[in-house]
C-alpha positions as CSV (number, residue, x, y, z in Angstrom):
1,M,153.3,125.4,24.0
2,S,157.5,125.6,25.4
3,I,158.6,128.8,26.7
4,A,162.6,128.7,27.4
5,P,163.5,130.7,30.3
6,G,164.0,134.7,29.4
7,T,161.6,134.8,27.3
8,R,159.3,138.2,27.8
9,L,155.6,138.1,27.8
10,G,155.1,142.1,28.4
11,P,156.7,142.8,31.2
12,Y,157.4,139.4,32.4
13,E,160.2,137.3,32.2
14,V,160.1,133.7,32.5
15,I,162.1,131.9,34.9
16,A,161.3,128.5,34.7
17,P,158.2,126.0,34.2
18,L,155.9,125.3,36.7
19,G,153.6,122.9,35.2
20,A,150.5,122.3,33.9
21,G,146.8,123.9,35.0
22,G,143.2,123.2,33.4
23,M,143.9,125.3,31.0
24,G,147.4,125.6,29.8
25,E,150.7,125.5,31.3
26,V,152.3,127.5,34.5
27,F,155.4,129.3,34.4
28,K,157.7,131.0,37.4
29,A,158.4,134.5,36.4
30,R,159.6,137.7,37.7
31,D,157.7,141.1,37.1
32,T,160.0,143.3,35.6
33,R,158.2,146.9,36.7
34,L,157.8,145.4,40.5
35,D,160.9,143.3,41.0
36,R,158.2,140.4,42.4
37,S,157.7,136.8,41.5
38,V,154.8,135.4,39.8
39,A,153.1,132.5,38.2
40,I,151.7,133.3,34.7
41,K,149.2,130.5,33.2
42,V,150.0,130.6,29.1
43,L,147.1,129.4,26.7
44,P,148.7,126.6,24.8
45,A,149.7,127.8,20.7
46,E,148.0,124.7,19.2
47,F,144.7,126.4,20.9
48,A,145.5,130.0,20.2
49,E,143.0,130.0,17.3
50,N,140.6,128.4,18.6
51,A,137.7,131.0,19.2
52,Q,135.7,128.8,21.9
53,L,139.0,128.0,24.0
54,K,140.1,131.7,23.8
55,I,136.4,132.3,25.2
56,R,137.6,130.0,27.8
57,F,140.6,131.4,28.8
58,E,138.6,134.6,29.1
59,R,136.0,133.4,31.0
60,E,138.8,132.2,33.6
61,A,140.5,135.5,33.7
62,K,137.1,137.3,34.5
63,T,135.8,134.7,36.8
64,I,139.4,134.6,38.9
65,S,139.0,138.5,38.8
66,Q,135.6,138.6,40.8
67,L,137.4,136.3,43.7
68,N,139.2,138.3,46.1
69,H,139.8,135.9,48.8
70,P,142.8,134.9,51.0
71,H,141.9,131.4,50.2
72,I,141.8,131.9,46.3
73,C,144.6,132.4,44.1
74,T,144.8,136.0,43.9
75,L,144.9,137.2,39.5
76,Y,147.3,140.2,39.3
77,D,147.1,140.6,35.5
78,V,145.5,139.7,31.9
79,G,147.8,139.7,28.7
80,D,146.8,138.8,25.3
81,N,146.7,134.6,25.9
82,Y,148.0,134.1,29.5
83,L,147.4,135.2,33.3
84,V,149.5,136.8,35.8
85,M,148.8,135.4,39.0
86,E,150.5,135.4,42.8
87,L,153.3,132.9,43.0
88,L,152.4,130.3,46.1
89,E,155.3,128.7,47.9
90,G,154.3,125.1,49.4
91,E,153.0,121.6,47.9
92,T,149.7,120.9,46.5
93,L,147.2,118.8,48.6
94,A,147.9,116.0,46.4
95,D,151.6,115.6,47.0
96,K,150.4,115.5,50.8
97,L,147.9,113.0,50.8
98,A,151.0,110.8,48.7
99,K,152.4,110.6,52.3
100,G,148.9,109.6,53.9
101,P,146.0,110.8,55.3
102,L,146.0,114.3,57.4
103,P,146.1,114.8,61.0
104,L,142.7,115.7,62.3
105,D,143.8,119.5,63.3
106,Q,145.2,120.0,59.6
107,L,142.1,118.6,58.1
108,V,139.9,120.7,59.7
109,R,141.9,124.0,59.2
110,Y,142.4,122.9,55.6
111,G,138.7,121.8,55.2
112,V,137.4,125.2,56.7
113,E,139.8,127.1,54.3
114,I,138.4,125.4,51.2
115,A,135.1,125.5,52.1
116,E,135.3,129.4,52.8
117,G,137.1,129.9,49.6
118,L,134.4,127.9,47.6
119,E,131.9,130.0,49.7
120,K,133.2,133.1,48.3
121,A,133.1,131.6,44.8
122,H,129.6,130.3,45.1
123,R,128.1,133.7,46.4
124,A,129.7,135.0,43.0
125,G,128.0,133.0,40.9
126,V,131.4,130.6,40.1
127,V,131.0,126.7,40.2
128,H,134.7,125.1,40.0
129,R,133.5,121.8,38.8
130,D,137.4,120.7,39.0
131,L,137.9,120.6,42.5
132,K,140.6,118.1,43.2
133,P,143.7,117.7,45.1
134,S,146.2,119.2,42.8
135,N,144.3,122.1,42.7
136,V,144.6,123.1,46.1
137,M,148.1,124.0,47.2
138,I,148.9,124.1,50.8
139,T,151.1,127.4,52.1
140,K,152.3,128.6,55.1
141,S,149.1,131.0,55.0
142,G,146.7,128.3,54.6
143,A,145.0,126.2,51.5
144,K,144.2,127.8,48.0
145,L,142.2,127.2,45.6
146,L,143.7,126.8,42.0
147,D,142.6,126.6,38.6
148,F,139.6,127.9,37.5
149,G,139.7,126.9,34.5
150,L,136.7,124.4,34.4
151,A,134.5,126.9,36.4
152,S,130.9,127.2,35.4
153,V,130.1,131.4,35.3
154,G,126.8,132.7,34.8
155,A,126.0,135.2,32.6
156,A,125.8,138.2,35.1
157,V,129.4,137.3,36.1
158,L,130.8,137.6,32.6
159,G,128.7,140.6,31.2
160,G,129.6,142.5,28.1
161,P,129.2,141.3,24.7
162,A,130.9,137.8,25.6
163,A,128.4,137.0,27.5
164,E,125.5,135.2,25.0
165,T,128.7,133.8,22.9
166,A,129.8,132.3,26.5
167,E,126.3,131.1,27.5
168,A,126.1,129.3,24.3
169,T,129.6,127.3,24.8
170,Q,128.4,126.5,27.8
171,Q,125.5,124.2,26.7
172,R,128.0,121.9,25.7
173,P,131.4,120.9,26.7
174,L,134.5,123.0,25.7
175,T,136.6,119.9,25.1
176,A,136.1,117.5,22.5
177,E,131.8,116.7,21.7
178,G,131.2,113.9,24.0
179,M,134.0,114.2,26.6
180,I,133.2,115.2,30.3
181,V,134.8,118.2,31.8
182,G,136.7,117.1,35.0
183,T,138.4,114.8,37.1
184,L,136.6,112.0,37.3
185,N,137.1,110.4,40.9
186,Y,135.8,114.3,42.1
187,M,133.0,114.5,40.0
188,S,129.5,114.3,40.9
189,P,126.5,112.2,39.3
190,E,124.8,115.4,37.9
191,Q,128.4,116.0,36.3
192,L,128.5,112.2,34.7
193,E,125.3,112.4,33.5
194,G,125.5,115.9,31.5
195,R,123.1,117.1,33.7
196,A,122.8,120.9,34.9
197,V,125.5,121.8,37.9
198,D,125.7,124.3,40.4
199,S,127.3,124.9,43.8
200,R,126.5,121.8,45.0
201,S,128.6,119.8,42.5
202,D,131.5,121.5,44.5
203,I,130.2,120.3,47.5
204,F,130.3,116.9,46.2
205,A,133.8,117.1,45.4
206,L,134.2,118.8,48.8
207,G,133.4,115.5,50.5
208,A,135.2,113.5,48.4
209,L,138.2,115.6,49.2
210,L,137.6,115.3,52.8
211,H,137.3,111.9,52.6
212,E,140.9,111.2,51.0
213,M,142.0,113.7,53.6
214,A,141.1,111.9,56.8
215,T,141.5,108.0,54.9
216,G,144.4,108.9,52.4
217,K,142.2,106.6,50.0
218,R,140.0,108.2,47.3
219,A,136.4,108.3,48.3
220,F,135.5,106.4,44.8
221,Q,137.6,103.9,43.0
222,G,137.8,101.3,39.8
223,T,139.4,99.3,37.7
224,S,138.7,101.4,34.7
225,K,136.5,104.6,33.9
226,A,133.5,103.0,33.6
227,S,133.3,101.0,37.0
228,L,134.5,104.2,38.1
229,I,131.9,106.1,36.9
230,A,129.3,103.1,38.0
231,N,130.7,103.4,41.8
232,I,130.2,107.1,41.8
233,L,126.4,106.8,40.3
234,T,125.7,103.7,42.7
235,S,127.9,103.1,45.5
236,E,128.5,104.4,48.9
237,P,132.5,105.1,50.1
238,E,133.7,103.3,52.9
239,P,132.7,105.0,56.0
240,I,135.8,106.9,57.3
241,S,135.3,105.4,61.1
242,A,136.2,101.9,59.5
243,L,139.1,103.4,58.0
244,Q,140.3,106.1,60.6
245,P,138.4,104.7,63.8
246,M,139.6,107.7,65.5
247,T,138.4,110.3,63.7
248,P,135.0,112.2,65.0
249,A,132.0,110.5,64.6
250,V,130.7,114.0,63.2
251,L,133.3,113.8,60.4
252,D,131.4,110.8,58.9
253,R,128.2,112.7,59.0
254,I,129.7,115.9,57.1
255,V,131.0,113.8,54.3
256,R,128.1,111.3,54.0
257,T,125.8,114.4,53.3
258,C,128.2,116.0,50.7
259,L,128.5,112.5,49.0
260,Q,124.7,112.4,48.5
261,K,123.2,111.5,45.1
262,D,120.5,114.0,44.9
263,P,121.7,117.3,45.1
264,D,118.9,118.2,47.3
265,Q,120.1,115.9,50.0
266,R,123.5,117.2,50.1
267,W,124.6,120.3,52.3
268,Q,123.1,123.3,50.5
269,S,126.2,125.7,50.8
270,A,130.0,125.3,51.4
271,H,129.4,127.8,54.5
272,D,127.2,124.9,56.4
273,I,130.3,122.6,56.1
274,A,132.6,125.3,57.4
275,Q,130.9,125.6,60.3
276,E,130.4,122.0,61.1
277,L,134.2,121.5,60.5
278,L,134.5,124.6,63.2
279,W,132.1,122.8,65.6
280,I,134.7,119.9,65.4
281,A,137.9,122.4,65.9
282,E,135.6,123.8,69.3
283,N,134.9,120.3,70.3
284,A,137.0,117.6,69.4
285,P,139.8,116.5,71.9
286,V,142.8,118.3,69.9
287,R,140.9,121.4,71.3
288,V,140.1,120.2,74.5
289,L,143.9,119.1,75.6
290,P,147.3,120.1,74.0
291,R,148.1,117.8,70.9
292,A,150.6,115.7,73.2
293,R,148.4,114.8,75.9
294,A,144.8,114.6,73.6
295,L,143.1,111.4,74.5
296,P,146.0,109.2,74.4
297,W,144.2,106.2,75.9
298,I,142.2,106.5,72.3
299,I,145.0,107.0,70.2
300,A,147.1,103.7,71.5
301,A,144.1,101.7,70.3
302,F,140.7,100.6,69.4
303,L,138.5,97.3,69.7
304,A,135.2,97.6,67.6
305,I,133.2,94.7,68.0
306,A,130.1,93.6,66.5
307,L,128.2,90.2,67.1
308,G,130.5,87.7,65.9
309,G,133.4,89.8,65.6
310,A,135.8,92.1,66.5
311,V,138.6,94.7,65.2
312,M,141.5,96.5,66.9
313,W,143.6,98.9,66.3
314,P,146.6,98.9,69.0
315,R,148.9,102.3,69.0
316,P,151.6,101.9,72.0
317,K,152.8,105.2,71.7
318,P,151.1,108.6,69.5
319,S,154.4,109.4,67.9
320,D,155.0,105.5,66.6
321,A,152.0,104.3,66.5
322,R,151.5,101.5,63.6
323,L,147.9,100.8,63.0
324,M,147.0,97.0,63.1
325,R,143.7,94.7,62.8
326,F,142.9,91.6,63.9
327,A,139.6,89.3,64.1
328,V,138.2,88.7,67.8
329,N,136.0,85.8,67.1
330,P,133.3,84.2,69.7
331,P,134.5,80.6,70.9
332,A,134.0,77.8,68.2
333,G,130.6,76.8,68.4
334,A,129.3,79.6,70.7
335,A,127.7,83.0,70.4
336,F,128.5,86.3,72.2
337,N,126.1,87.2,74.6
338,F,125.9,91.1,74.6
339,A,122.1,91.1,74.7
340,G,119.5,90.6,77.0
341,R,118.9,91.3,80.4
342,D,121.3,89.0,82.2
343,A,124.0,89.4,79.2
344,G,128.0,89.9,79.6
345,P,129.3,92.4,76.9
346,V,132.8,92.2,76.3
347,I,134.9,94.2,79.5
348,V,138.8,95.3,78.4
349,S,140.9,94.7,81.5
350,P,142.3,97.9,83.1
351,N,146.0,97.3,81.8
352,G,144.3,96.6,78.6
353,N,146.3,93.2,78.3
354,R,142.7,91.0,78.5
355,I,139.2,90.8,77.5
356,A,136.2,89.0,79.2
357,F,133.1,88.1,77.6
358,V,130.2,86.1,78.5
359,A,129.1,83.5,75.2
360,T,126.6,81.3,74.8
361,G,127.1,77.4,73.6
362,S,125.6,75.2,71.8
363,D,123.7,73.6,74.7
364,G,122.5,77.3,75.6
365,A,124.6,77.7,78.5
366,K,126.0,80.8,79.4
367,Q,129.9,80.7,80.5
368,L,132.9,83.6,81.0
369,Y,135.4,83.7,78.8
370,V,139.1,85.5,78.7
371,R,141.4,86.4,75.9
372,E,144.7,87.6,76.2
373,I,144.6,90.5,73.3
374,H,147.2,89.5,71.5
375,S,146.4,86.0,71.9
376,I,144.5,83.7,68.9
377,G,141.7,82.4,71.0
378,A,139.6,82.5,74.4
379,R,139.3,80.7,76.9
380,S,136.3,79.0,79.4
381,L,136.7,80.0,83.2
382,V,135.5,76.5,84.5
383,G,132.8,77.2,87.1
384,T,131.2,80.2,85.4
385,A,128.0,78.7,84.2
386,G,125.4,81.2,84.1
387,A,127.3,84.4,84.2
388,S,126.4,88.2,83.9
389,Y,128.0,91.4,84.0
390,P,131.6,90.6,84.7
391,F,133.9,93.3,85.6
392,W,137.5,93.2,86.7
393,S,139.5,93.7,89.5
394,A,141.6,97.3,89.6
395,D,145.1,94.9,89.1
396,S,143.2,93.0,86.2
397,E,143.9,89.6,87.5
398,D,140.4,88.9,88.8
399,L,137.1,89.3,87.8
400,G,133.7,89.2,89.7
401,F,130.4,88.6,88.4
402,F,126.9,87.3,88.8
403,A,125.3,83.8,88.7
404,D,122.9,81.6,90.5
405,G,121.6,84.1,92.5
406,K,125.3,85.2,94.0
407,L,128.0,87.7,93.4
408,K,130.9,85.8,92.4
409,R,134.9,85.8,91.9
410,V,137.3,84.2,90.0
411,S,140.8,84.3,88.8
412,A,141.3,85.6,85.3
413,T,143.5,82.5,84.9
414,G,140.9,79.8,86.1
415,G,140.7,78.5,89.3
416,A,138.4,78.2,92.2
417,V,135.2,80.3,91.9
418,T,134.3,81.9,95.4
419,A,130.6,83.4,96.0
420,L,130.9,86.6,98.2
421,C,127.2,87.4,98.9
422,D,123.5,86.6,97.6
423,A,122.9,88.9,94.5
424,P,119.3,87.7,93.1
425,T,119.8,89.9,89.9
426,G,123.2,92.0,89.4
427,R,123.1,94.8,87.7
428,G,126.6,96.0,87.5
429,G,129.9,96.3,89.8
430,T,133.1,98.0,90.2
431,W,136.3,96.9,92.4
432,N,138.8,99.0,94.0
433,R,142.7,98.4,94.9
434,E,141.6,98.5,98.3
435,G,139.7,95.1,98.3
436,T,135.9,96.7,98.2
437,I,133.5,95.7,95.6
438,L,130.8,98.0,95.2
439,F,127.5,96.1,92.8
440,A,124.1,96.6,92.2
441,A,122.5,93.2,94.0
442,D,119.5,93.2,91.9
443,Q,117.4,94.8,88.9
444,Y,115.1,96.9,91.7
445,D,117.6,97.6,94.8
446,V,120.7,100.2,95.8
447,L,123.9,99.6,95.6
448,S,125.8,97.4,98.4
449,R,129.5,97.0,99.1
450,V,131.1,93.8,100.1
451,P,134.9,93.0,100.7
452,A,136.6,91.2,97.8
453,S,136.9,88.4,100.2
454,G,133.3,87.7,100.7
455,G,131.2,88.2,103.5
456,E,128.0,90.3,104.8
457,S,127.2,92.8,102.0
458,V,126.1,96.2,103.3
459,K,123.8,98.8,101.5
460,V,125.1,102.0,100.5
461,T,122.9,104.4,98.6
462,K,119.2,105.0,99.2
463,L,116.3,105.0,96.8
464,T,114.6,108.1,96.8
465,S,110.8,108.7,95.2
466,G,110.5,108.1,91.5
467,Q,113.6,105.6,91.1
468,L,113.3,102.4,90.8
469,S,116.8,101.0,90.9
470,H,120.7,102.3,91.1
471,R,122.9,100.4,89.2
472,W,126.4,100.3,87.2
473,P,128.8,101.5,89.0
474,S,132.3,102.9,88.6
475,F,135.1,103.6,91.1
476,L,136.9,106.7,90.5
477,P,140.8,106.1,90.9
478,D,140.6,107.0,94.4
479,G,138.9,104.2,95.3
480,H,136.0,105.7,97.7
481,H,134.5,108.0,94.8
482,F,132.1,106.5,92.3
483,I,129.9,107.2,89.8
484,Y,126.5,105.2,89.1
485,L,123.3,105.3,87.3
486,Q,119.9,106.0,88.7
487,F,117.4,103.8,86.6
488,S,113.9,105.0,86.9
489,S,110.4,104.9,84.8
490,E,111.5,107.6,82.3
491,M,114.7,105.3,81.8
492,A,112.8,102.0,81.5
493,R,111.2,104.0,78.5
494,G,114.7,104.9,76.6
495,G,115.3,107.7,77.7
496,T,117.9,109.6,79.7
497,Q,118.6,109.7,83.3
498,A,120.9,111.2,85.5
499,A,124.3,109.4,86.5
500,Y,125.3,110.6,90.2
501,L,128.6,111.1,91.8
502,A,128.9,109.8,95.7
503,S,131.7,108.3,98.0
504,L,131.6,105.3,100.7
505,E,131.6,107.6,103.2
506,D,129.3,110.2,101.9
507,P,126.4,108.3,99.7
508,R,124.6,110.9,99.0
509,G,124.6,111.5,95.0
510,V,125.1,114.1,93.4
511,S,124.1,114.9,89.7
512,L,127.0,114.7,87.7
513,L,125.3,114.3,83.8
514,R,122.4,112.7,81.9
515,A,122.7,109.8,79.7
516,N,121.3,106.9,78.3
517,S,123.5,104.2,80.1
518,E,126.2,103.7,82.7
519,V,129.1,106.5,82.9
520,N,132.5,104.8,83.3
521,Y,135.2,106.4,84.2
522,V,138.9,105.9,82.4
523,E,142.6,107.0,82.7
524,P,143.9,110.0,82.1
525,G,140.8,112.0,83.2
526,Y,137.7,111.0,81.1
527,L,134.0,109.9,81.4
528,L,132.6,107.3,78.7
529,Y,129.0,107.0,78.4
530,I,126.3,106.9,75.5
531,L,124.1,109.7,74.4
532,E,121.3,109.4,71.8
533,G,123.4,106.2,70.1
534,N,126.3,107.9,70.2
535,L,129.5,106.9,72.5
536,M,130.7,110.3,74.1
537,G,133.8,111.5,75.8
538,L,133.8,114.2,79.0
539,P,136.9,115.4,80.0
540,F,136.8,115.0,84.0
541,D,139.1,116.1,87.1
542,A,138.8,113.1,89.2
543,K,140.9,114.8,92.1
544,R,138.7,118.2,91.9
545,L,135.5,116.1,91.0
546,R,134.0,117.9,88.0
547,A,134.6,118.0,84.3
548,S,137.3,119.7,82.7
549,G,136.0,120.5,79.2
550,D,133.3,119.6,77.2
551,P,131.7,116.6,75.5
552,F,132.7,115.2,72.5
553,P,131.6,112.4,70.7
554,I,133.8,109.3,70.0
555,A,131.7,106.6,67.7
556,E,128.2,106.6,66.3
557,H,125.2,103.9,66.6
558,V,126.7,102.5,69.7
559,Q,124.7,99.6,71.2
560,V,122.5,100.4,74.4
561,Y,119.9,98.1,75.8
562,K,117.3,100.2,77.1
563,N,115.6,97.7,79.3
564,T,118.6,97.7,81.4
565,A,120.5,100.6,80.5
566,K,123.0,99.0,79.7
567,G,125.9,100.2,77.1
568,V,128.1,97.7,75.1
569,F,131.3,99.6,75.5
570,S,134.2,99.2,77.8
571,A,137.7,100.9,78.0
572,S,141.0,100.1,79.7
573,N,143.3,102.9,81.5
574,N,146.0,102.9,78.6
575,G,144.0,102.7,75.6
576,V,142.0,99.7,74.3
577,L,138.5,101.1,73.7
578,A,135.6,98.5,72.7
579,Y,132.1,98.8,71.8
580,E,129.0,97.1,69.6
581,E,127.5,98.9,67.2
582,S,124.0,99.1,67.1
583,G,122.7,97.0,64.3
584,S,118.8,96.2,63.3
585,P,116.5,95.2,66.1
586,P,115.6,92.1,67.2
587,I,113.6,90.0,64.3
588,S,111.1,87.8,65.4
589,Q,108.9,85.7,62.9
590,L,105.7,84.8,64.1
591,T,105.1,80.9,63.5
592,W,102.7,77.8,63.9
593,Y,103.7,75.2,65.3
594,D,102.0,71.7,65.7
595,R,102.0,69.7,69.6
596,R,105.5,68.0,68.4
597,G,107.1,71.2,67.8
598,N,107.3,71.1,64.4
599,A,107.3,74.4,62.3
600,L,103.7,74.7,60.1
601,T,103.4,78.4,58.8
602,T,103.9,81.9,59.3
603,V,102.0,84.9,60.6
604,G,102.8,88.4,58.7
605,K,106.3,89.6,58.4
606,S,109.1,89.5,60.7
607,D,109.2,92.4,62.8
608,D,110.5,92.9,66.3
609,Y,107.9,91.1,68.1
610,E,107.4,90.2,71.9
611,D,104.7,88.4,73.8
612,P,102.2,87.0,71.5
613,R,98.9,86.3,72.8
614,L,96.6,84.4,71.0
615,S,92.5,85.5,71.4
616,P,90.1,82.8,72.9
617,D,88.4,82.1,69.7
618,G,92.0,81.3,67.7
619,R,91.3,84.5,65.2
620,R,93.7,87.3,66.6
621,I,97.1,87.5,67.7
622,A,98.0,90.0,70.4
623,L,101.5,91.2,71.1
624,T,103.9,93.7,71.4
625,R,105.8,95.2,68.5
626,R,108.9,98.0,69.2
627,D,109.2,100.9,66.8
628,P,112.8,100.2,65.4
629,D,113.3,104.3,65.1
630,T,112.1,105.3,68.5
631,G,112.6,101.9,70.5
632,I,108.6,103.0,71.8
633,S,106.6,99.6,72.1
634,N,102.5,99.3,71.7
635,I,100.3,96.7,71.2
636,W,99.6,95.2,67.9
637,L,96.7,92.8,66.9
638,Y,97.3,90.7,63.7
639,D,94.5,89.0,61.9
640,V,95.0,85.3,61.4
641,D,93.0,84.8,58.7
642,S,93.9,88.2,56.6
643,K,97.6,88.6,58.1
644,A,96.7,92.5,58.6
645,P,98.3,94.3,61.5
646,T,96.3,96.8,63.5
647,R,97.8,99.2,66.2
648,F,95.9,98.6,69.2
649,S,97.6,101.2,71.9
650,Y,98.7,104.8,70.8
651,V,100.4,106.5,73.7
652,P,104.0,107.0,73.1
653,T,105.9,105.0,76.3
654,F,106.3,101.3,76.5
655,D,103.4,99.2,76.4
656,H,103.8,95.5,76.5
657,I,102.7,91.9,77.9
658,P,99.0,91.4,76.2
659,N,96.3,89.4,77.8
660,W,92.9,88.5,76.7
661,S,89.6,88.9,78.4
662,P,88.1,85.4,78.3
663,D,85.0,87.0,76.2
664,G,88.1,88.3,73.6
665,N,86.5,91.3,73.9
666,Q,89.0,93.2,75.9
667,I,92.8,93.3,76.3
668,V,94.5,94.3,79.4
669,F,98.6,95.4,79.4
670,D,101.2,96.9,81.1
671,S,102.5,100.4,80.8
672,N,105.3,102.7,82.3
673,R,103.6,106.0,80.9
674,S,102.9,107.1,84.4
675,G,104.6,104.6,86.7
676,A,107.1,101.6,86.6
677,A,104.5,99.0,85.1
678,D,100.9,100.1,85.5
679,I,97.9,97.8,84.4
680,Y,95.9,99.2,81.9
681,L,92.7,97.9,80.5
682,K,91.0,98.6,76.9
683,N,88.1,97.4,75.1
684,F,87.6,97.2,70.8
685,G,85.7,100.3,71.3
686,G,88.6,102.5,72.1
687,D,87.6,102.9,75.9
688,E,90.7,102.8,78.1
689,Q,91.4,102.6,81.9
690,L,93.9,102.4,84.3
691,L,93.2,99.5,86.1
692,Y,96.2,99.7,88.8
693,H,98.5,102.3,89.5
694,S,101.4,101.1,91.5
695,P,105.1,102.4,92.4
696,A,106.2,98.9,91.9
697,P,106.7,97.2,88.5
698,D,103.1,94.9,87.7
699,S,102.9,92.6,85.0
700,P,99.5,91.4,83.5
701,T,100.5,87.5,83.4
702,D,96.7,86.0,82.6
703,W,93.0,86.7,83.1
704,S,90.3,84.3,84.4
705,P,86.8,85.9,84.4
706,G,86.7,88.4,86.2
707,I,90.3,88.7,87.6
708,C,93.3,89.4,86.0
709,G,96.4,88.0,87.3
710,C,99.7,90.6,87.8
711,C,103.4,89.8,89.2
712,R,105.3,92.8,91.2
713,C,109.1,92.5,91.3
714,E,110.1,94.2,94.7
715,I,113.5,95.8,96.0
716,G,115.7,93.0,97.0
717,G,114.6,90.3,94.5
718,S,111.4,88.9,95.7
719,L,108.7,88.2,93.1
720,R,105.2,88.5,94.5
721,F,101.7,87.2,92.4
722,S,98.5,88.7,93.4
723,A,95.2,89.5,91.3
724,V,93.1,92.3,90.3
725,Q,89.3,92.2,90.0
726,Q,87.8,94.3,87.2
727,T,86.4,96.5,90.2
728,K,90.1,97.6,90.8
729,K,90.6,96.0,93.4
730,K,94.0,94.8,94.6
731,G,94.2,91.2,96.0
732,S,97.2,90.1,98.4
733,F,100.3,89.6,97.0
734,L,102.0,86.1,97.3
735,P,105.8,85.5,97.5
736,T,107.5,83.3,95.0
737,A,111.0,82.8,93.8
738,S,113.3,85.6,93.2
739,G,113.4,86.0,89.4
740,S,110.2,84.2,88.6
741,S,107.1,86.3,86.8
742,T,104.7,85.2,84.5
743,H,102.2,83.5,86.2
744,P,99.3,81.9,83.8
745,M,96.1,81.0,86.0
746,N,93.6,78.3,85.5
747,R,90.4,78.8,84.1
748,A,88.8,78.9,87.6
749,G,90.9,81.3,88.8
750,R,92.6,79.3,91.4
751,M,96.0,78.1,90.5
752,C,99.1,79.8,88.6
753,T,102.5,78.9,87.1
754,Q,105.8,80.7,86.9
755,A,108.2,81.7,84.7
756,D,111.3,83.8,84.6
757,F,111.4,87.9,84.7
758,H,114.3,90.4,84.5
759,Q,114.7,93.8,83.9
């Protein structure tokens, strides 16, 4: 219907057209009685005689009249075939998104306001059913919901004689038969399938809206209507974190829950979503610091690393940053060596110009590599064979690392490798500007210091009761204070542990926070650590030596290796953040081999197995199985004939390294349920007994008649072998080479051999 300017509709004078809504054209008009500007929505003339559309038009009027809320467009008046509403000045959310994704603070603000408006409507029994960017107006006072023309309204809201008719018409679309009411990109699966809808359909649309606000891209797309509908019904949108890595991890969770295909799996109210978004506003970096200073190192750049590849988004300045992506692949013929007890995860240099990592070549040899951030490939550093856990010097020019039982150093550009001091199984180091290296020399040792030029190392910290080791130190900017992780049996079970703050002058540590991994300091003042799978940031005042804000999540599902409490993340002081996403647990397949090493057949399904031991009669296999959800390991048995698995130990701790008794009726294994690694004995009747308790980690290695062999790792790196009689009498420990462990005895119980062991 075309209405010329100057036309009068009752007391309202039409001024100009504004656009079209879901059920009519919208005009700017003037209320001649109150001399105020209003918006008038007029029913199209060609539909004026359509009874069903008239009912729908009346329904919209009654709907809006029930919804008095600051984030819903206000209804002023109703005419014969028009509605009079407040005139909103601003731009639609669609116009705003055409310019790109919204900043986090705007996304949170508008998201909360939209959710609050929906909550008001839902409490009144109203479902919008056509929530989309063009139906949200952004004004100076915030977001306003528009166009409830497609709203589904309960009979109680309609009331009066029109209720029964309206209820009948709602049982089928109010447009042509067979058409879907709504806008495809934002419609829920139940809408597309023609099923009954309720407020949770709006929740789905809100999730799609939030996704688009965060990324600038529609959550669901397709080359045709059919493919779009198929994508909504069957596929998941690309995670927000993949498109905008700097968004809080919790936003991905909020949107993912909104977009569940099953309404029962979504948020059950818009109020819940508003509260989740408010949590982001209260805890995200945009609130912790003024906007111009909020996490400049995160805004500057981002590097996400997975096994076999990497992605980087460098942003030189928050004001003129431009997103960039490129791959970081392992060297040709090699594989990243992020995992394991002697790994070398990617580390970013303090100045952000280089990354270093350990990779394993096709020959099985490990070597240290360095790559310039903006170069194509990495170069190996000659003389670094066997390297593990590298760390940067404060000036980003040199690297420290562990190899061959020594702490070593090498220039980042290559050259001679210098051995600095003994370090049997190093567990991290940190290098200050004064040329002091603080490091953990062994997996069961305290922190020590040594000059970067080499010399005799000096122990710095001391173990207290219940602590197994100190590891993963990180210097603060003053080069004297440092943070380190105290490693205990609780940590070895995958639990949280205390990170301590100490200094070279006063090494008595004070508890700082709890984490599942090391804690690293980065400028301009944040502590990074992993807690429950999330990479967390904590604002930290390095001068006052205390937290200056609340912790906030940076990324979800970040890899941490529980046996060592080593997280796979690193950050520079000027803006490069690297981490590995945690994936599926390592998968093992039990396989029979002949004496020549040829694979014959497999046993059972693949799983996270370790330490398989064949029973004396060859009919059963005892092994360690790790639960993929909890990380807890227990002893399981496999029947070779039936291939049926049976759980053997049930305590929710770390049970591993099973060994059969000579008669096959009992199994001995180690467990940290009450200590570092005690030895337990269990028979097939269910009886279990503690065979030996020790404050140091003991592991059963083999069993000859009446005697169980075990090994112990002791502080300083020495490993000793002993024998435990079934009467719980402990024999003497025999010294062995540092770093060796598994010692099977001969059948007479008189001799043993050894293999490697690390934690």
